[in-house]
C-alpha positions as CSV (number, residue, x, y, z in Angstrom):
1,D,0.0,0.0,0.0
2,Y,1.7,3.2,-1.2
3,T,-0.9,5.6,0.1
4,D,0.7,5.7,3.6
5,S,1.1,9.4,4.3
6,S,4.4,8.7,6.1
7,C,6.0,7.8,2.8
8,P,7.3,10.8,0.8
9,A,6.1,11.0,-2.7
10,L,8.5,9.9,-5.4
11,L,9.5,12.9,-7.5
12,L,9.9,11.5,-11.0
13,E,11.3,13.5,-13.9
14,P,9.1,13.9,-17.0
15,Q,9.9,11.7,-19.9
16,R,11.9,13.8,-22.3
17,T,13.6,13.4,-25.7
18,N,17.1,14.6,-26.5
19,L,16.7,16.3,-29.9
20,V,20.5,16.1,-30.6
21,G,21.0,13.0,-32.6
22,F,24.6,12.5,-31.6
23,S,25.0,13.7,-28.0
24,E,28.7,12.8,-27.7
25,Y,30.0,12.3,-31.3
26,T,30.2,15.9,-32.5
27,D,31.4,14.7,-36.0
28,G,28.0,13.0,-36.4
29,T,25.1,14.0,-38.6
30,N,23.7,17.5,-38.1
31,W,26.9,18.8,-36.4
32,S,29.0,21.5,-38.0
33,N,32.0,23.6,-37.0
34,E,32.6,27.3,-37.5
35,G,35.8,29.3,-37.5
36,S,38.1,26.2,-38.1
37,I,37.5,25.0,-34.5
38,V,38.6,21.4,-34.0
39,D,36.6,18.9,-31.9
40,E,38.9,16.3,-30.5
41,E,36.8,13.2,-29.7
42,N,37.7,11.0,-26.7
43,T,40.4,13.3,-25.5
44,S,42.9,11.7,-23.1
45,E,43.5,14.9,-21.2
46,T,40.7,14.5,-18.8
47,T,37.9,12.0,-17.9
48,S,34.3,13.0,-18.6
49,P,31.6,13.1,-15.8
50,E,31.2,9.4,-16.5
51,G,34.8,8.9,-15.3
52,V,36.1,7.6,-18.6
53,Y,38.0,9.2,-21.5
54,N,35.1,10.1,-23.8
55,A,34.9,13.9,-23.5
56,V,35.3,16.2,-26.5
57,K,37.9,19.0,-26.4
58,L,36.9,22.0,-28.5
59,V,40.3,23.4,-29.7
60,S,40.4,27.0,-30.9
61,A,41.6,28.0,-34.3
62,N,44.6,30.4,-34.5
63,A,42.4,33.4,-35.1
64,T,40.3,36.1,-33.4
65,S,36.8,35.1,-34.5
66,E,33.5,33.4,-33.6
67,Q,34.3,29.7,-33.0
68,W,31.6,27.2,-32.3
69,I,30.1,23.8,-33.0
70,Q,26.4,23.7,-34.0
71,A,23.7,21.1,-33.6
72,S,21.3,21.5,-36.5
73,G,18.2,19.7,-37.6
74,L,16.6,20.0,-34.1
75,N,13.0,19.0,-34.7
76,V,11.0,21.6,-32.8
77,T,7.4,20.4,-33.1
78,S,5.6,22.8,-30.8
79,T,6.0,26.3,-29.3
80,G,6.9,26.5,-25.7
81,Y,10.2,26.4,-23.8
82,Y,13.3,24.5,-24.9
83,T,16.4,23.9,-22.9
84,A,19.9,23.3,-24.3
85,S,22.6,21.9,-22.0
86,C,26.0,20.3,-21.9
87,F,28.8,19.6,-19.5
88,V,31.9,21.8,-19.7
89,K,35.2,21.9,-18.0
90,K,37.9,24.6,-18.2
91,S,41.1,23.8,-20.0
92,D,42.1,27.4,-20.9
93,Y,39.1,29.6,-21.4
94,D,37.1,31.0,-18.4
95,F,33.8,31.3,-20.4
96,F,31.5,29.3,-22.5
97,Y,28.4,30.4,-24.5
98,I,25.2,28.6,-25.5
99,R,23.3,30.4,-28.3
100,F,19.9,29.8,-29.8
101,T,20.1,30.7,-33.4
102,G,17.5,32.1,-35.8
103,V,17.7,29.1,-38.1
104,G,14.2,28.0,-39.3
105,G,12.5,30.9,-37.4
106,V,12.3,28.6,-34.4
107,W,13.9,30.9,-31.8
108,G,14.9,34.6,-31.9
109,A,18.7,34.6,-31.6
110,G,20.0,34.8,-28.1
111,G,21.8,32.9,-25.4
112,A,23.8,32.9,-22.2
113,W,27.5,33.0,-21.1
114,F,28.8,31.0,-18.2
115,N,32.0,31.5,-16.2
116,I,33.4,28.0,-16.0
117,N,36.3,29.2,-13.8
118,T,34.1,30.4,-10.9
119,G,31.0,28.2,-11.7
120,S,28.6,31.1,-12.2
121,V,26.2,32.3,-14.8
122,A,27.5,35.4,-16.5
123,T,25.6,37.6,-19.1
124,I,22.1,36.4,-20.1
125,Q,20.5,37.9,-23.2
126,S,16.9,38.9,-23.4
127,G,14.3,36.1,-23.3
128,V,16.8,33.6,-22.0
129,T,17.2,32.0,-18.6
130,A,20.3,30.0,-17.5
131,D,21.7,27.7,-14.9
132,I,25.0,26.1,-13.9
133,I,25.5,23.1,-11.7
134,D,28.8,21.9,-10.2
135,Y,29.4,18.2,-11.0
136,G,32.9,17.9,-9.4
137,N,36.3,17.4,-10.9
138,G,36.1,20.8,-12.6
139,W,32.9,19.8,-14.6
140,Y,29.8,22.0,-14.7
141,R,26.5,21.4,-16.4
142,V,25.4,24.6,-18.1
143,S,21.9,25.1,-19.5
144,A,20.0,27.8,-21.2
145,T,16.3,28.0,-21.9
146,K,14.3,30.0,-24.5
147,E,10.8,30.0,-25.8
148,A,10.2,28.6,-29.3
149,V,8.2,30.9,-31.5
150,G,7.9,28.5,-34.5
151,T,7.6,24.9,-35.6
152,A,10.5,23.8,-37.8
153,F,14.1,22.5,-37.7
154,G,16.2,24.7,-35.5
155,A,19.9,25.0,-34.5
156,I,21.9,25.7,-31.4
157,R,25.5,26.7,-31.0
158,F,27.9,25.6,-28.3
159,Q,30.6,28.3,-28.4
160,L,34.0,28.9,-27.1
161,A,34.4,32.3,-25.3
162,S,37.4,34.1,-23.9
163,S,35.4,36.8,-22.2
164,D,31.9,37.5,-20.9
165,N,29.3,39.0,-23.3
166,S,31.6,38.6,-26.3
167,T,31.1,36.2,-29.2
168,T,34.7,36.9,-30.5
169,L,37.2,34.4,-29.3
170,V,41.0,35.0,-29.1
171,G,42.2,31.6,-30.3
172,D,45.8,30.3,-30.8
173,G,45.3,26.9,-32.3
174,S,45.9,25.0,-29.1
175,K,43.8,26.4,-26.3
176,G,40.3,25.0,-25.7
177,T,37.5,23.8,-23.5
178,Y,36.4,20.3,-22.5
179,T,32.8,19.3,-23.3
180,Y,30.5,16.3,-22.9
181,G,26.9,15.3,-23.3
182,F,25.1,17.8,-25.5
183,Q,21.3,17.9,-25.1
184,V,18.3,19.9,-26.3
185,E,14.9,19.1,-25.0
186,A,11.4,20.6,-24.7
187,G,10.9,22.0,-21.3
188,S,11.9,24.9,-19.1
189,Y,14.8,23.1,-17.3
190,A,17.3,20.4,-18.0
191,T,16.5,16.9,-17.0
192,S,19.1,14.1,-16.5
193,Y,21.4,13.6,-19.4
194,I,19.9,11.5,-22.2
195,P,22.7,9.9,-24.4
196,T,21.9,9.5,-28.1
197,Y,23.7,7.4,-30.7
198,G,22.5,8.5,-34.1
199,T,18.9,9.4,-33.4
200,S,17.0,11.7,-31.1
């Protein structure tokens, strides 16, 4: 009998879908790179939040430019709030940026910066909410939420940042940031990480 009032109710997360088809393999379908950024799969420089060597290091290009990886083909099927999240760990840069793009007219462009050196949310652009959670060993899970205004295939950027509130990175061809577990889901907050291996 589970109606006993002395037993606390189980708080179950809603069932969600990760819209990113390849949540760990950033060379997979619907991933693209900008600004000659290099995504080093399964870096041996640090373990992921899983405790194994399957993180991705985003390595900057030797340029001062916007440098990001983008998850495209995100099937936004209804209006409402959507949350993008990933795990990040500082290698060289203090900041990281998640940006909702205007692709497909799904979201108005905007995003949030995170200070991954201090573990705090930095600048948040209009219409966006953001959160950062400490996962230990230098890893943080960062998330940004924005309301969808259309039904189409959208795109979200996960972007290197060398300073707050700036999309221009000062890269040198070797500095970068560790990442893991990219996720986009319908809802106003990030649920537990949902790995994907070629399909949402």
